[in-house]
N, C-alpha and C positions, 0 to 999 in steps of 0.2 A: 198086123193091124190090131189096134186096140179096141176093146169093147166100148159100146156107147156109154156115156156117162148120164144115166137116167135121172139123176137128182136135179138136173138143170130144169128150170121152168122160167118162162118169161114173167116179168113183173107187170101184172095187170094194171097197176096204178100208172105205169108209164106208157100205156097203149093209147095214143091219140092219133086220130086219122085212120088210114087204111090198116087193118089188123095184120094183113100179110106183110106189109112193109115193116111194121113195128116188130113182128116176130123175127123177120130177117135181120133187122138192125140189132136186136138183142142177141141173136145167135152170133152175129159178127162181133159184138162186144165180148161175148163169151170166148170166142176164138182169140181175139186180141188179148184178153185177160188170162189166157192159158187154161181156161176150164175145158175147152176142146182144143186139142193140139193136132198138128199135121199128122195124118195117118189114122186119127181117131174116126170111128164110125158114129155118126149122129144117131140119136134115137129115131126110130122109123116115123115116117109121116103119120101113119095110122096111130101109133102110140101117142104122139104129141096131140093129134086131133082128139083122140079119146080122152086123154088125161085133162085136157083144157076145155073140152066141150065145144071146140070149133069144128066147122065143117072141114072135111078132108081137102076140099078144093082150096080153102084158105091156106092151109099148111103147105099144100102143093105149090101154091103161088109163092110162098115165102122161100121154099127150097129152090124154086126156079130162079128167084132173085139172087140167092146166094151163089148159084152156079154162074149167073150172068156177071156177078161181081168177081168171079174167079176164085172164090173161097172154097168151093166144094165141087165134087164131081160124083154123079150117080154111078154106082158100080154094078149095073146090070143084075138086079136081083139080090145083090149082096149089101145093099144099103147105100148111104151117102157118106162119102169120105171127105174129111177136111184136108184141103190141099195146103193152105198157108194162111198166115195172118196178114192182114193189110198193114202197111206202114204209114 
């Protein structure tokens, strides 16, 4: 399992509408663009919330959306793992 790629950050200028959806969309783009690859561990929800100044619940909602899209899976205390890129 690869380490999280902590250099990724969402582009604030592209956040329109619900922040959680925008974060999920940008993480999905990062997965599709190869920044995050299958097997990679995403940065923790807390790390993203702290670094961006968003509430943890906002980031939690973004990660939940990624799971519903079939892109990630929570690994029970070991982080969130990228499953695949959407085609």
